[in-house]
C-alpha positions as CSV (number, residue, x, y, z in Angstrom):
1,M,105.2,110.2,88.9
2,N,106.9,107.1,87.5
3,T,110.7,106.8,87.6
4,T,112.6,104.1,85.8
5,T,116.4,103.8,85.5
6,Y,117.8,102.1,82.4
7,T,121.3,100.6,82.3
8,V,123.3,99.7,79.1
9,V,126.3,97.5,79.4
10,R,128.8,97.1,76.6
11,T,131.6,94.5,76.4
12,T,134.2,94.7,73.6
13,V,135.6,91.6,72.1
14,P,138.4,90.5,72.1
15,G,139.7,93.0,74.7
16,G,136.9,92.3,77.2
17,C,136.6,96.0,78.3
18,V,133.3,96.7,80.0
19,A,131.6,100.0,80.0
20,S,128.1,101.0,81.2
21,A,125.9,104.0,81.3
22,Q,122.6,104.8,83.1
23,V,119.8,107.2,82.4
24,T,116.8,107.8,84.7
25,V,113.5,108.8,83.1
26,T,110.7,110.4,85.1
27,V,107.2,110.6,83.6
28,N,104.5,112.8,85.1
29,Q,101.3,111.1,86.1
30,R,98.4,111.5,83.7
31,P,95.6,113.7,85.0
32,T,92.4,112.1,86.2
33,V,89.3,112.5,84.0
34,T,86.4,113.4,86.2
35,T,83.8,114.1,83.6
36,Q,82.7,112.5,80.4
37,P,82.6,114.4,77.1
38,P,79.2,115.6,75.9
39,L,77.3,113.4,73.5
40,P,77.7,114.5,69.9
41,A,74.9,116.5,68.5
42,V,72.4,114.5,66.4
43,P,71.3,116.3,63.2
44,I,67.6,116.6,62.8
45,V,66.3,116.0,59.3
46,L,62.9,117.5,58.5
47,A,60.9,115.7,55.9
48,T,59.1,117.8,53.4
49,R,56.2,116.7,51.1
């Protein structure tokens, strides 16, 4: 899993008040691909005379 914390800081002008907020986001790890997909079927065209 990957976890990242984001912080946002806000300063108001002209008062100079500072506020901040944080949010932590956790993302599950992607599954590992252990096999390759099958090759696509190739159509067979029969020639007629």
